[in-house]
C-alpha positions as CSV (number, residue, x, y, z in Angstrom):
1,M,15.8,-17.2,12.1
2,Q,13.7,-20.1,13.5
3,E,16.3,-21.1,15.6
4,L,16.6,-17.9,17.3
5,L,12.9,-17.7,17.7
6,D,12.9,-21.1,19.6
7,D,15.6,-20.1,21.7
8,L,13.7,-17.2,23.2
9,T,12.5,-17.8,26.7
10,K,9.0,-18.7,26.0
11,P,7.3,-21.9,24.7
12,K,7.9,-22.6,20.8
13,G,5.5,-20.8,18.9
14,S,3.9,-19.2,21.7
15,L,3.5,-15.6,20.0
16,G,1.8,-17.1,17.0
17,K,1.8,-14.8,13.9
18,L,4.3,-12.5,15.6
19,E,6.8,-15.2,15.3
20,D,5.7,-15.5,11.4
21,Y,6.1,-11.8,10.9
22,A,9.7,-12.0,12.3
23,L,10.4,-14.9,10.1
24,R,9.2,-13.2,7.0
25,L,11.0,-9.9,7.8
26,S,14.0,-11.7,8.2
27,A,13.8,-13.4,4.9
28,V,13.1,-9.9,3.1
29,Q,16.1,-8.3,5.0
30,K,18.3,-11.4,4.5
31,Q,19.5,-11.0,8.3
32,V,19.1,-12.3,11.7
33,P,17.4,-11.0,13.6
34,P,15.6,-8.3,11.6
35,R,15.7,-4.8,12.5
36,I,13.5,-1.8,12.0
37,R,15.5,1.6,12.3
38,R,13.5,4.1,10.2
39,K,9.8,3.6,9.0
40,S,8.0,6.1,6.3
41,V,4.5,6.3,4.8
42,F,3.9,7.7,1.4
43,V,0.3,9.0,1.2
44,L,-0.1,9.0,-2.9
45,A,-2.7,11.3,-3.9
46,G,-4.3,11.4,-7.4
47,D,-7.7,12.2,-9.1
48,H,-9.8,10.2,-11.3
49,G,-11.7,11.2,-14.5
50,V,-14.3,8.3,-14.0
51,A,-15.6,10.4,-11.0
52,A,-17.4,12.5,-13.8
53,E,-19.6,9.3,-14.4
54,G,-21.3,9.8,-11.1
55,V,-19.6,7.0,-9.0
56,S,-18.5,8.7,-6.1
57,L,-20.4,10.9,-3.3
58,Y,-17.6,13.6,-3.2
59,P,-16.2,15.9,-5.7
60,S,-12.6,15.7,-6.8
61,E,-11.8,18.8,-5.2
62,V,-11.7,16.9,-2.0
63,T,-8.3,15.2,-3.0
64,A,-6.4,18.7,-3.1
65,Q,-8.2,19.6,0.2
66,M,-7.0,16.5,1.9
67,M,-3.7,17.2,0.8
68,H,-3.6,20.5,2.9
69,N,-4.8,18.3,5.8
70,F,-1.9,16.2,5.5
71,M,0.6,18.8,5.4
72,A,-1.1,20.6,8.4
73,E,-0.9,17.4,10.0
74,G,-4.5,17.3,10.7
75,A,-5.3,13.8,9.2
76,A,-6.0,10.5,10.6
77,I,-2.5,9.3,8.9
78,N,-0.7,12.0,10.7
79,V,-2.0,10.9,14.2
80,F,-1.4,7.0,13.6
81,S,2.2,7.8,12.2
82,A,3.1,10.1,15.0
83,H,2.3,7.5,17.7
84,C,3.7,4.5,15.5
85,G,7.0,6.3,14.6
86,F,6.3,6.6,11.0
87,D,7.6,9.7,8.8
88,V,5.1,11.0,6.7
89,Y,5.5,12.1,3.0
90,A,2.6,13.4,1.0
91,V,3.1,12.6,-2.8
92,D,1.1,14.7,-5.5
93,A,0.9,11.7,-7.8
94,G,-1.6,13.1,-10.1
95,V,-3.9,15.6,-8.3
96,A,-6.1,17.5,-10.9
97,G,-5.8,21.1,-8.9
98,D,-2.9,23.2,-8.2
99,L,-1.3,22.8,-4.7
100,P,0.6,25.4,-2.7
101,A,4.4,25.5,-3.3
102,W,5.3,23.6,-0.2
103,P,9.1,22.6,-0.1
104,S,9.2,19.6,-2.1
105,Q,11.6,16.6,-1.4
106,D,14.0,15.6,-4.3
107,A,13.5,11.9,-4.8
108,S,17.0,11.7,-6.0
109,K,18.4,12.9,-2.6
110,P,18.3,10.8,0.5
111,C,16.5,12.2,3.7
112,T,19.1,12.2,6.6
113,E,16.8,13.6,9.3
114,S,13.5,12.3,10.7
115,K,10.3,13.9,9.6
116,A,8.3,13.1,12.6
117,G,6.0,15.9,13.3
118,A,6.8,17.5,10.0
119,P,5.4,15.9,6.8
120,G,7.6,15.8,3.7
121,F,6.1,16.6,0.2
122,F,6.8,15.2,-3.2
123,S,5.8,16.8,-6.4
124,M,5.4,14.3,-8.9
125,K,2.4,15.3,-10.8
126,A,2.5,13.0,-13.8
127,V,-0.9,13.8,-15.0
128,R,-3.5,16.3,-13.8
129,G,-5.9,13.5,-12.8
130,S,-6.6,10.4,-15.0
131,A,-8.7,10.6,-17.9
132,N,-12.3,9.2,-18.0
133,F,-11.9,5.6,-18.5
134,A,-15.5,5.1,-19.6
135,K,-14.6,6.9,-22.8
136,V,-10.5,6.7,-23.1
137,P,-7.7,4.9,-21.1
138,A,-7.3,6.5,-17.7
139,L,-3.5,7.0,-18.1
140,G,-2.5,5.6,-21.4
141,E,1.1,4.2,-22.0
142,A,2.9,7.5,-21.4
143,G,1.1,8.2,-18.2
144,F,1.3,5.0,-16.8
145,A,4.9,4.9,-17.4
146,A,5.6,8.1,-15.8
147,C,3.6,7.0,-12.8
148,I,5.6,3.6,-12.4
149,E,8.8,5.5,-12.7
150,N,8.1,7.9,-10.2
151,G,7.2,5.1,-7.8
152,K,10.5,3.7,-8.5
153,A,12.1,7.0,-7.6
154,L,10.2,6.9,-4.4
155,A,11.4,3.5,-3.7
156,R,15.0,4.4,-4.4
157,F,14.7,7.5,-2.2
158,A,13.3,5.2,0.6
159,V,16.2,2.7,0.4
160,A,18.9,5.7,0.4
161,S,17.3,7.3,3.2
162,G,17.6,4.1,5.5
163,Y,13.9,3.1,5.9
164,D,13.6,-0.6,6.7
165,M,9.7,-0.5,6.2
166,V,7.7,1.6,3.9
167,A,3.8,2.0,4.1
168,L,1.6,2.9,1.3
169,G,-1.4,4.8,1.5
170,D,-3.8,6.5,-1.0
171,M,-6.0,9.6,-1.5
172,G,-8.2,9.9,-4.4
173,I,-11.9,10.6,-5.0
174,G,-13.2,7.7,-7.4
175,N,-10.3,5.6,-6.7
176,T,-12.3,2.4,-5.7
177,T,-13.9,2.3,-9.0
178,S,-10.5,2.5,-10.5
179,A,-9.3,-0.3,-8.2
180,A,-12.3,-2.4,-8.9
181,A,-11.9,-1.9,-13.0
182,V,-8.0,-2.8,-12.6
183,L,-8.8,-6.0,-10.3
184,A,-11.4,-7.2,-12.8
185,A,-9.2,-6.7,-15.7
186,L,-6.7,-8.7,-13.7
187,G,-9.2,-11.6,-13.6
188,L,-11.6,-11.1,-10.5
189,D,-15.2,-11.3,-11.0
190,L,-16.5,-7.8,-11.2
191,D,-19.4,-8.8,-8.5
192,L,-16.6,-9.4,-6.0
193,V,-15.0,-6.0,-6.3
194,V,-17.6,-3.4,-7.0
195,D,-18.1,-1.7,-3.8
196,R,-20.1,1.3,-2.1
197,G,-16.8,3.1,-1.5
198,T,-17.6,6.2,0.5
199,G,-21.3,5.0,1.1
200,I,-23.0,5.5,-2.2
201,D,-26.7,4.2,-2.7
202,D,-28.1,1.5,-4.6
203,A,-28.7,3.4,-7.9
204,M,-24.9,4.7,-7.7
205,L,-23.8,1.4,-7.0
206,A,-25.5,-0.2,-10.2
207,R,-24.1,2.8,-12.3
208,K,-20.7,2.2,-10.9
209,R,-20.9,-1.5,-11.9
210,Q,-22.3,-0.6,-15.3
211,V,-19.4,2.0,-16.0
212,I,-16.8,-0.6,-15.0
213,E,-18.4,-3.3,-17.2
214,K,-18.7,-1.4,-20.5
215,A,-15.1,-0.1,-19.7
216,L,-13.8,-3.6,-19.7
217,A,-15.4,-4.2,-22.9
218,L,-14.3,-0.9,-24.5
219,H,-10.3,-1.5,-23.3
220,G,-10.3,-5.3,-23.1
221,P,-9.5,-8.1,-23.7
222,F,-6.5,-8.3,-20.9
223,P,-4.2,-11.3,-21.0
224,S,-3.2,-13.1,-17.8
225,N,0.4,-11.9,-18.0
226,A,2.5,-9.0,-17.6
227,A,1.6,-7.5,-21.0
228,G,-1.9,-7.9,-19.9
229,A,-1.2,-6.0,-16.3
230,L,0.4,-3.2,-18.4
231,K,-2.6,-2.7,-20.5
232,A,-5.0,-3.1,-17.4
233,G,-2.8,-0.3,-15.7
234,Q,-2.9,2.0,-18.7
235,A,-6.6,1.6,-19.1
236,F,-7.9,1.7,-15.6
237,A,-5.4,2.8,-12.8
238,G,-5.3,6.2,-11.4
239,P,-2.1,8.0,-10.9
240,E,-1.7,7.0,-7.2
241,I,-2.7,3.5,-8.0
242,A,0.2,3.2,-10.9
243,T,2.7,5.1,-8.6
244,A,1.9,2.4,-5.8
245,A,2.6,-0.3,-8.5
246,G,6.1,1.4,-9.2
247,L,6.8,1.5,-5.4
248,C,6.1,-2.1,-4.9
249,L,8.3,-2.8,-8.0
250,G,11.0,-0.4,-6.9
251,L,11.3,-2.0,-3.6
252,A,11.5,-5.6,-4.6
253,G,14.8,-7.0,-3.4
254,T,16.1,-4.1,-1.8
255,G,15.4,-5.6,1.7
256,V,12.9,-3.0,2.6
257,A,9.6,-4.2,3.7
258,C,6.6,-2.8,1.7
259,M,3.4,-2.5,4.0
260,L,0.2,-2.4,1.9
261,D,-2.7,-0.5,3.1
262,G,-6.1,-1.0,1.6
263,F,-8.2,-1.7,-1.5
264,P,-6.7,0.9,-4.1
265,I,-3.0,0.3,-2.9
266,T,-3.7,-3.4,-3.2
267,S,-4.9,-3.2,-6.8
268,G,-1.6,-1.2,-7.6
269,A,0.1,-4.3,-5.8
270,C,-1.6,-6.8,-7.7
271,L,-0.5,-4.8,-10.9
272,A,3.2,-5.0,-9.8
273,A,2.9,-8.8,-9.0
274,R,1.7,-9.5,-12.2
275,I,4.5,-7.6,-13.9
276,D,7.0,-8.9,-11.5
277,P,5.9,-11.9,-9.2
278,T,9.2,-11.5,-7.0
279,S,7.7,-8.0,-5.8
280,V,5.2,-9.9,-3.5
281,D,8.0,-11.3,-1.6
282,S,8.8,-8.0,0.3
283,M,4.9,-7.1,0.7
284,F,2.9,-7.4,3.9
285,A,-0.8,-6.7,4.0
286,G,-1.2,-4.1,6.8
287,H,-5.0,-4.7,7.3
288,L,-8.2,-6.1,5.9
289,S,-10.4,-3.2,4.9
290,R,-14.0,-3.4,4.9
291,V,-14.3,-2.4,1.3
292,R,-15.5,-5.1,-0.5
293,G,-13.1,-6.9,-2.8
294,H,-10.1,-6.3,-0.6
295,R,-10.1,-9.8,0.8
296,H,-10.0,-11.4,-2.9
297,A,-7.2,-8.7,-3.9
298,L,-5.1,-10.1,-1.0
299,D,-5.9,-13.7,-1.8
300,M,-4.7,-12.8,-5.4
301,L,-1.4,-12.1,-3.7
302,G,-1.3,-14.7,-1.2
303,L,-1.1,-12.5,1.6
304,D,-2.9,-12.5,5.0
305,P,-3.8,-9.2,6.7
306,I,-2.2,-8.5,10.0
307,V,-5.2,-6.7,11.6
308,A,-8.9,-6.5,10.6
309,L,-10.7,-3.4,12.5
310,D,-13.4,-2.8,9.9
311,M,-11.5,0.2,8.6
312,R,-12.2,1.8,5.1
313,L,-10.4,5.1,5.6
314,G,-7.4,4.9,3.4
315,E,-4.3,7.3,3.8
316,G,-2.0,4.5,4.9
317,T,-4.0,4.1,8.3
318,G,-4.0,0.4,8.2
319,A,-0.6,0.1,6.7
320,V,1.0,1.8,9.7
321,L,-1.0,0.1,12.1
322,G,0.0,-3.3,10.7
323,G,3.7,-2.0,10.3
324,F,3.6,-1.1,13.9
325,I,2.7,-4.8,14.8
326,V,5.5,-6.2,12.7
327,E,8.1,-3.9,14.2
328,L,6.9,-5.3,17.7
329,A,7.6,-8.8,16.2
330,C,10.9,-7.6,15.2
331,K,11.6,-6.1,18.9
332,I,10.6,-9.5,20.3
333,A,13.2,-11.4,18.1
334,S,16.2,-9.1,18.6
335,S,15.3,-8.0,22.6
336,M,14.0,-11.1,24.4
337,A,16.5,-13.2,26.5
338,R,17.3,-16.5,25.1
339,F,17.7,-20.0,26.7
340,S,21.0,-20.4,25.6
341,Q,22.0,-17.7,27.4
342,L,20.3,-18.0,31.0
343,A,19.7,-20.7,33.4
344,V,16.1,-21.4,32.0
345,S,15.0,-24.9,31.3
346,S,13.3,-24.9,27.9
347,A,9.9,-26.6,27.7
348,P,10.1,-30.0,26.0
349,S,6.7,-29.5,24.0
350,D,5.3,-27.1,21.8
351,E,2.0,-27.5,23.9
352,V,3.4,-26.4,27.0
353,D,2.6,-23.0,28.8
354,F,4.4,-21.4,31.5
């Protein structure tokens, strides 16, 4: 792949990180050049019992309301996806409220037609929201295992449907609290990961930190190994975070690129990486969120963000933007002319520009 990039009609290395992305995608797909035929984004939605502790500005009902918005094509992720060429799938991973009987995809059957402009829906309600981890484990062993398996089923669906790239997004009131607790259990300092989320004031921020600190003592300790990650996920992960971990695990080694969104999704990816370190090989960091702690979570994975636009919306918006840029890198690698095919003299030095 490096030989191909160096043969393109440009100075060596002149496209910077775009060349790095093409190299990495080629390694994921094990082919030269890499290709992107179909792309999808899974917006994973779930509710969090810890929201009852007063850690978020918004009520849990907003999660279900946003699911309506995704399906009505009115959310930011719908707009981003339409223009970046991603098929949208809204996933009920564990919404507390009841949702309409939208036509639901079957995760065991591949999608053979484009969903552009018509969101798909997966009803995979493993729990009706997580429990309040200030008092009991959020998902417990059974709930966490069910979410992991649902994520793996979505990964199998993506592979069977011919998607070369899968972006992961989230929707869940209270999920930055859940994500911070997961990351603290995995070893990050609590002060580095507790954030204002949707914009809480100082008093709520202090309350949020206190809730997590007490919960860590209640459910810990957490060994720095796969068993510790399972325990952290059972104790603190929301259903969408656990499902994201399952998707990351399920995509590992399949040749499908896994494009991560912001703080909650990255916390799920960190769970997956601790359970199976090879799962990181197929991950890309779509963007750097403005949420405090996201950079530290990406550092835990060893990933550099593709874009940094001070976004903190979620839904997969940053993952789709980053994925689109990786696709451009792929197009460059596959579409540009090559020195070996043209009567163009190649530059003798990496430092020469045209």
